N, C-alpha and C positions, 0 to 999 in steps of 0.2 A: 530614435533611441529613447527608451523610457528610463527616467531617473526618479528614484524615490528619495524623499527628504524627510528627516525627523528634525524639526526645528522647535527648540524648547527654550523658554526664558529661565532665568534662575528661579529656584523655588521661593526665594525671598520676595521676588517681584512679580510672581505669576498674576496676581490680581491686577496690578498696574498695567502690565503688557496686554492682558486680555481686554481691558477696557479702552486703552489709549493708543495701542500700536498694532502694526501688522508686519509680518516678515515678508521680505521680497528676495527674489533670486534674479540675478542678471547673468545671462549666458549669451555671448555674442552681443548683438544689438537689441535683444529682446529682454523685457522685464516681466517677470511672473510674480503675481501677488499670491502668497500662500496663506495658510491658516497655521496658527500655533499647533504643533503636534505632527501627525503623519500626513504627508502629501505625496502625490505622484504626478509627474508632468512628462510630456513628450517634447524632446528637444531635437534640433537638427542633428543628423549623424556626424557632421563635420565639427561639432562643438567639442572642445577639449578642456576649457577652463571657464570659470565663472566666479561669482562671489555672492555671498548671502549677507543681508543687512536687515535693519528694520526701519520703518518710517512711522511717524505719528500719523494717526488717522486724519485725513483731510489734507495731508501734505504729500505732494508728488515729487519733491525735489530733495529734501534733506534725507540723507542715508546715514544711519548710525550703527556702530558695532560691526562694521563690515569685516569679513574674512574671506580670503580666496580659497578655492578648492579646484582640484583637477578631476577630470572624467576620463574613463578608459573607453576608447573607441570600440564599438561593436559588442560590448559586454553589458551586463546589468550593473548599474551603478546605484549605490546607496550612499547618501551624504548625511551624516549626523552632525548637527550644529547646536551647541548649547551656549547660551548667553551667560556671561558672568553676572555676579550680584550687583555690581556698581554701575551707575549710569554711563560711565566712561569705558566700561569693559567691552571687549570685542567678543564675537562668537569664537568658540573653540571647535575646530573641525576634527572629526575622527572617522 
């Protein structure tokens, strides 16, 4: 199943996130590293939930700003995730 993601930082912190962070998506037991902006990935057909977060470049453990999302089986899925302006903010999913 193909899933498209639009992952954006807050306009206030675009430069910071472009330089120091990378967005990730976890679906099932797999982690996908994305780019800020538009992305498209193939996920297993039995996947129905996941979460989006960001990590500092060079770190593979700390996940910040995480938010859960649901996927529809068998359909085309699009997830739009926007990060709030403060460092403690989570992604908003729509």
